[in-house]
N, C-alpha and C positions, 0 to 999 in steps of 0.2 A: 175454790179460793186461789186467785193467781198469784204470782210471786211479789207484785206490787201491793197487794193487799197483806199478804204475809209478812212482808220486810218493808214496811213504810219508809223507814228510815234509809234503809238500803236504796229503794227507788229515788228517794230525795237525794241522796249521795250521788247517784248515776246522772241526774239530771243537773245537779250543781257542778259536777266535775266536767260534764259535757258543754255547760256554758262558759265554765272559766277557761277550758283548754282551747276554746275557740279564740282566746285572745293572744295566745302565743306560747306557753308553757309547752305545749303538745310539739312544739318543734324541736325539743332538745332531749335527748336521752341522757345527758349530764348538763347541770346548770348549777353555777356558784352565783347565786343572786345577792351576795352580799351588799348592803347598801354602801353609799358614798363612793363607790367604785373601787370596793375593797374585795371583789372576787378574785379567786385564784383555782385553778384546776390543774392536777399534775398526774399524768398518766404514765407509769412505767412498766414496760414489759407486759402490756395488756393490749387488749383489742376493743374498740368501741364501735357498735353498728348504730349508728345515728349522729346526730349533730351534738357539738360541744359549745356550751356558751359560758361567758364571764361577764360579771359587771365592770371588770378590772380591764386595762389596756391589753393588747396584743401579747405583751410579754406575761401576762399573768396565766397564760396557758403554756405549760411546759409539757413537752413530749419525748420521752427517751424510750426507744424501742416500741413506740406505742402506734399502732394501726387503728386510725379513724376514717370508719366509712361513713362521712359525712362532712357538713361544713363546721368550720371553727369560727365562731363569731365573739368577738372581744372587741369593744364593749357590746353588750346586747342593748337592744333599745329601752327606753323608758317604760314602754308599755308591757315589755316582758316582764320587767322587774315589779311592775304593779300588778300584773297577773298573778305572779307567784306570791306576793303579799295577799292579794285578796282571796285567792284559793285557799292558802294556808289559814288565814283568819276564818274563812267560812267552815273550813274542816274543823277548825276547833271549838265551833258551836254545835257541831252534831251530838245530839245526846246521847249518853253512854246508857247501856242497859244497868239495873240494879246491882247485879252481881259481877264485880270485875274479874279479870283473868287474873291468874297467879301462877306460879311455878315456870318451869322451863318450856313447856308446851310439847315436850318429848314423848311422841306417841299418841298425840292429841289429835281428833278429827273434828272438824268444825263446819257446820253448813254456813250459807251465805249469811251475812247480817253484819252488825256493829259490835266490836268487842274491844273492851278498854282495860288498860294497865292504869292503876291509880298513880304509879310513879315510875321507876325504872323498871325495864323488862330485860332479862338476862336469859338468853335462849340458847339451847341445843338440842340434839337429837333431830326428829323428823315431825312435821306439822302437816297432816293431809287436809286440804281444802276441797271440800265434796259439793260439787253444784253443776248447775248446767253451764252452757256457753254464753249466757247472758246475765248470769248471776255475779253480785260484787260482794266485796268483803271491805271493810274498813277496819283498822287496827289504830287504835289511839294509844301512845305510850306516854305518860306524864300528863293523864287526862286530870288529874286533882292536885299535884304536886310536881314538882320541878323532876324530870327524869329522861334518862337516855335509853336507847336501844343498842343492846350489844347481843351479837350473835357469833358462836364460836362451834365449827362442825355442825352447823345448823342447815336443815335442808326443808324446802317448802315444795310439797308435792300437790300438783293440781290434778284431782281426780276427773275423768271423765274428759279429758282434753279441754278443759276450760282455759281460756287464755290467761296467761300469767298475768298480764297487765290490768285485768279486772280487779286487782288486789291493790289497795292503796294502804300506806302505813305513815300516818302523821305522828311526828316525834317533836315533843315539847323542847327537847334538847339535841344533842348530837346522835349520830348512828354509826355504829362500828360492826362490821362483818369481816369475819376470820375464817379461811378455809370453808366457806358455807356456800350452798346451792340456793341461792335466794331468789324469791319471785315477789314482783309487785313494785309500785311506784313509791319511793320515799320522798314525803316533804319533811324535810328536817329544820329545826330551829337553829341548830348549831351546825357544825362541820360533818361531813360523810367521810368515812374513810372504809374502804374495801381492799382486803388483802387476801389473796389466794395462796396457792403453792407453785413453786417455778416449774416442778415436774409435773403436776396435774393442776392446771389453773382453777381457781375458783370460778363459778358461773354465776352470773346476776342477769335475769332477765326483767327488765323493767326500765324505770327512769331514777336517777339520782338527783333530786333538786333540794338545795341546800340554801339556807341563808349566810352561809359560810363557805369555806373552802371545801373541795371535792377532791379526795385522793385516791387514787385506784392504782393498784399495784399487783402484777400477777393474776389478773382477773378478765375473763372474757364478758363482756358486757353486751347484751342484745336489748336495744331500745324497744319503745313502742312505736306503732304507726301515728303519725299525726291525725288528730281528729278523732282518735278511739274513744270509747265511753266505758270506763275510762281507758282502754287500751286493748290492742292486740299486738301480736309481734310485728316489729317492722318489716315492711316488705323490702324486696331486694329491687334495684335498679337494673334497668336495661339500657345502659348508656353506651354511648360511642360517638364519635363526631358525625353529625349530621342526623343524629336520632331526634334532637330538639329537646327543650327543656321538659323534665318529667316531675318536678316538684321533689326530687330526691336527690341522694348525692353518694356516689360509692367511694368517694376520697377527695382528698384535697390536693393531689398530684399535679393538677393543672391550676397555676396562680394567675391566670388571666383574670380571674374575678378578684376584685379587691377583697372581698370578704373570705377568700379562700376556697371558694366553692368549685365543685368539678362540673355543676350542672351547667349546659349551655345557655348562654345569654340570648335567647330568641334565636337559635339556629334551627333551621328546619331540614328535613332530608334534602340534599342535593345543593343545601345553602348553609352551612354551618355559620354559627355567629362568630366562633373562634376556632382555631386549629391546632390548639394545644401551646405549651411552652408558656410564655410571659406573654404572650399577645392578648391584646383586649379586644 
């Protein structure tokens, strides 16, 4: 029996996520997809390895001692917002198993599959996810009643080197992670807040995608590679003037691109498209 036969709903999730991510949400490690231009991203004493997007205007992304290895796009396109909404709605329809999850998940080991909390989830301790490199997990929080995801001193451990971005957390309401080593992509119906420790930053490997504001404080956030199913760790760029565009972005120090991207605009070796500074 292959993994798709054994975990039919999980395979359906993988196909769903692949199709949806092809539309644009895969481009963002952090996305505030609030409707009506109400997006807001606040990054303080943190690092984000990946693109940051907001449905708000440029001023809606606030960076204070924040290193972003990626483009900052505000406002994002209508297509990105539509993709978030369609993916969020589709994940909400994935069927839950008969027995819901309960408790903090401390000391629990889970095989690939779909797992649901009927309402809110308050997590702590260490959760181990044991599967292969192509296996996926979907956690639904608030599957039958309004509920938020809260994690405090909560760690997710991926056994056998499984990519952290193979994990998806669908949350009916908001998500709050404090001093946690979290793994997976969050699709939240309300705000996402992640807070670590100034002396030992909290770590988050995945995407933070919300229908409201996203706030990151004292956290090291490693996004997922674009087009992953549902994801792998974001690959590093090998950039420099004359390397040509590579479809990734090591930072927005070069403001020649109106979107704040440091990727070259058509430059090729020996004939770079821009040469730094504010040149276009």
